[in-house]
C-alpha positions in Angstrom: 90.7 73.6 105.4 88.6 76.5 103.7 91.6 79.0 104.0 92.1 81.5 101.3 95.4 83.1 100.2 96.0 86.0 102.5 96.1 88.9 99.9 92.5 87.6 99.0 91.5 87.3 102.8 92.6 91.3 103.0 90.5 92.1 99.9 87.5 90.3 101.0 87.2 90.8 104.6 84.2 92.4 105.1 82.4 89.2 102.9 84.2 87.0 104.9 83.0 88.3 108.0 79.5 88.2 107.2 76.8 86.0 108.8 75.9 84.6 105.5 79.5 83.4 105.0 79.8 81.5 108.1 76.5 80.2 106.9 78.0 79.0 104.0 80.9 77.4 105.1 79.0 75.5 108.2 77.0 74.2 105.0 79.6 72.9 103.1 81.4 71.3 106.1 78.5 69.6 106.5 78.1 68.3 103.4 82.0 67.0 103.6 81.3 65.4 107.6 78.3 63.6 105.4 80.2 62.0 103.8 78.5 63.1 100.5 80.9 63.3 97.3 81.7 66.8 96.8 84.1 68.2 94.5 86.5 69.3 94.1 88.4 68.1 97.4 88.3 70.3 100.4 92.1 71.6 99.9 91.2 72.8 96.5 88.0 75.0 97.2 90.1 78.3 97.3 93.2 77.0 94.7 92.2 79.5 91.9 92.8 82.4 94.6 95.7 80.6 96.1 97.2 80.3 92.5 96.7 84.1 91.6 96.7 86.5 94.4 94.6 89.3 94.2 97.8 91.8 92.9 99.0 89.3 90.1 95.7 89.3 88.8 95.6 89.7 85.0 92.5 88.1 83.1 89.5 86.6 84.6 88.0 83.8 83.3 84.8 83.1 84.8 82.9 79.6 85.2 79.5 78.6 86.6 80.1 75.6 89.1 82.8 72.7 89.1 82.8 69.8 86.9 80.4 67.1 89.0 81.9 64.3 86.9 84.6 61.7 87.8 87.0 59.9 85.7 88.2 56.3 86.8 87.1 57.5 90.2 88.9 60.6 90.5 86.8 64.2 89.9 87.4 66.1 87.1 86.7 69.1 89.3 90.4 70.7 90.7 89.8 74.1 91.5 90.3 76.4 88.7 87.4 76.8 85.9 87.7 74.7 83.2 90.5 73.3 84.2 91.2 69.1 84.9 94.1 67.3 86.4 96.8 66.6 84.8 96.6 63.3 82.5 93.1 63.3 82.6 90.6 63.2 79.7 89.8 66.5 78.7 85.8 67.5 78.6 84.4 68.9 75.8 84.1 72.7 77.0 87.9 72.3 77.3 88.8 70.7 74.2 86.7 73.5 72.2 88.6 76.1 74.7 91.9 74.3 73.4 90.8 74.5 69.4 89.9 78.3 70.1 93.7 78.8 71.7 95.1 77.0 68.5 92.9 78.8 66.0 93.4 82.2 67.6 97.3 82.5 68.8 98.4 80.1 65.6 99.9 77.5 67.9 98.7 75.1 70.6 98.1 75.7 74.5 101.5 75.0 76.7 98.9 72.9 78.6 97.7 71.1 75.4 101.1 70.6 74.3 102.0 69.1 77.5 98.9 66.8 76.7 96.6 67.4 79.5 93.8 69.8 80.7 95.6 71.6 83.9 95.4 75.2 83.2 97.9 75.3 86.4 100.3 77.4 83.8 97.3 79.9 83.4 96.9 80.6 86.7 100.7 81.2 87.4 101.0 84.0 85.0 97.8 85.7 86.2 94.9 84.2 85.1 92.2 83.8 87.6 90.1 80.8 86.5 87.0 81.4 89.1 83.9 79.5 88.9 81.1 81.6 90.4 80.1 78.7 92.7 83.0 76.8 94.3 81.5 73.3 95.1 79.2 70.8 94.0 77.7 67.5 94.6 78.9 64.2 92.4 76.6 63.9 89.3 74.3 66.9 90.9 75.3 70.0 88.7 74.1 73.2 90.3 73.6 71.7 93.8 75.6 74.4 95.8 74.3 77.4 93.5 72.3 79.7 96.2 74.1 78.9 99.1 76.2 82.0 99.5 79.3 81.0 97.2 78.0 83.7 94.6 78.0 86.4 97.0 81.6 85.7 97.9 82.9 85.5 94.2 80.9 88.6 93.0 82.4 90.5 95.6 85.6 89.4 94.1 85.0 90.4 90.7 83.6 93.8 92.1 87.2 94.3 94.6 89.0 93.3 91.0 86.8 95.9 89.2 87.4 99.0 91.9 91.1 98.6 93.0 92.7 97.0 90.0 93.0 98.4 86.5 93.7 96.9 83.2 92.2 93.6 83.4 91.0 91.4 81.2 87.5 89.7 82.2 86.4 86.9 79.7 82.9 86.1 80.0 81.7 83.1 78.1 77.9 81.8 77.9 74.9 83.7 79.6 75.2 83.1 82.8 78.9 84.8 82.9 77.9 87.2 81.0 75.2 88.8 83.1 78.5 89.2 85.5 79.1 92.3 83.1 77.2 94.6 85.6 79.6 94.4 88.6 82.6 95.6 86.0 83.9 99.1 85.7 84.4 99.4 81.5 86.2 102.6 81.9 89.1 100.5 83.8 89.3 97.4 82.3 88.4 95.3 78.8 85.6 92.7 78.8 85.3 90.1 76.4 81.7 88.2 75.6 81.0 85.5 73.7 78.9 82.5 74.1 80.1 79.2 76.4 82.6 77.1 74.7 80.5 73.9 75.2 79.4 72.0 72.3 75.7 73.6 72.4 76.8 76.9 71.9 80.6 77.1 70.6 79.9 77.4 67.1 77.5 80.3 67.6 80.2 82.9 68.4 83.0 81.3 70.8 84.6 79.5 68.1 86.2 82.7 65.8 85.7 85.2 69.0 89.6 85.6 69.3 89.6 86.4 72.9 92.9 85.5 73.5 94.7 87.9 71.2 92.4 90.6 72.3 93.6 90.0 75.9 97.4 90.1 74.7 96.7 93.2 72.9 95.3 94.7 75.8 97.8 93.8 78.2 101.1 95.2 78.3 102.9 91.7 79.2 101.4 88.7 76.9 99.8 85.5 78.5 101.3 82.4 77.1 98.4 80.5 76.0 
């Protein structure tokens, strides 16, 4: 529980040894121990880091916090931003992401072609599907904000910015776009747009073409 991929342990060692990180883990551990419905499951908290090691990151798609709902008794959140478990009905934001993939690239997402919203196939190609906050209480969005997760995920973005090059950062919505100050634009590509939620997708997410822009920037394209 609460183990993170070795490459990220190395990259984030200063943060992981800090007192505020220790306090964060104590809080989260206590929430699970108290029997509160916390999402995702504890073994999936660091799934984004585990699926996409530090040296493999080519794209970062930043969300805010995990899905706080459930379907048929199962949590939507599974540790990857915007992603849900296979065979689960796709949330509206993910439906809109898939619409933009098809409009942008001319073909359905490979995840959509499997008729599910599990974006593991993106993570395996170097897409870090990172939420700024990694846990949430069921039915209570933002409930674990300002507990310390943001310091960890900001540190991850800064490390990628300073120690890597040629990464595409997709910042969707006002919250994510505030993170652009952490990124060196001389070394990386930032793609900003409104959020893909139904409330804002038609104000600029649709038609923003982030997927072809990302592939044009990188030497090896992502199969979206």
